[in-house]
C-alpha positions as CSV (number, residue, x, y, z in Angstrom):
1,X,-78.4,76.1,12.8
2,X,-76.5,73.8,10.5
3,X,-77.1,73.4,6.8
4,X,-75.9,70.2,5.1
5,X,-74.6,70.0,1.6
6,X,-77.7,68.1,0.6
7,X,-79.9,70.9,1.8
8,X,-81.1,69.4,5.1
9,X,-81.0,71.7,8.1
10,X,-80.6,71.0,11.8
11,X,-81.8,73.4,14.5
12,X,-80.1,72.6,17.9
13,X,-79.4,74.4,21.1
14,X,-75.9,74.5,22.4
15,X,-74.5,75.5,25.8
16,X,-70.7,75.7,26.3
17,X,-70.3,74.0,22.9
18,X,-72.4,71.0,24.0
19,X,-75.7,70.2,22.3
20,X,-78.5,70.1,24.9
21,X,-82.1,68.9,24.6
22,X,-83.8,67.8,21.4
23,X,-83.0,69.0,17.9
24,X,-85.1,69.5,14.8
25,X,-84.0,68.4,11.3
26,X,-85.7,69.8,8.3
27,X,-85.7,68.1,4.9
28,X,-84.1,69.9,1.9
29,X,-87.4,71.3,0.8
30,X,-88.5,72.0,4.4
31,X,-91.7,70.1,3.8
32,X,-91.0,67.6,6.6
33,X,-89.3,67.7,10.0
34,X,-87.9,65.2,12.4
35,X,-87.3,65.4,16.1
36,X,-83.8,64.2,17.1
37,X,-83.7,63.2,20.7
38,X,-80.8,63.1,23.2
39,X,-80.7,59.3,23.1
40,X,-80.0,59.5,19.3
41,X,-83.5,58.5,18.3
42,X,-85.6,60.3,15.8
43,X,-89.2,60.5,14.7
44,X,-91.1,62.5,12.1
45,X,-93.1,65.5,13.6
46,X,-95.4,68.0,12.1
47,X,-94.1,71.4,11.0
48,X,-96.2,72.9,13.8
49,X,-94.5,70.7,16.3
50,X,-91.1,71.6,14.9
51,X,-92.0,75.3,15.2
52,X,-93.0,74.8,18.9
53,X,-89.7,72.9,19.6
54,X,-87.8,75.8,17.9
55,X,-89.7,78.3,20.1
56,X,-88.5,76.4,23.2
57,X,-85.0,76.9,21.9
58,X,-85.6,80.7,21.6
59,X,-86.0,80.6,17.8
60,X,-89.0,81.5,15.6
61,X,-89.6,79.6,12.4
62,X,-92.4,79.7,9.9
63,X,-94.6,76.6,10.4
64,X,-96.0,76.6,6.9
């Protein structure tokens, strides 16, 4: 997990110091989430979708 100076937070999975798969970026207030894809694209997703993506990474986050 990486926290930016502006309060945003990225949740990513790394193997051997290389990011693998999709990542989730939360806004500063954690009210919105974005899926960051391997091909450098992004789209807004629901907090529930973000929680499901986090679960696939082996993390548990509060979806509310």
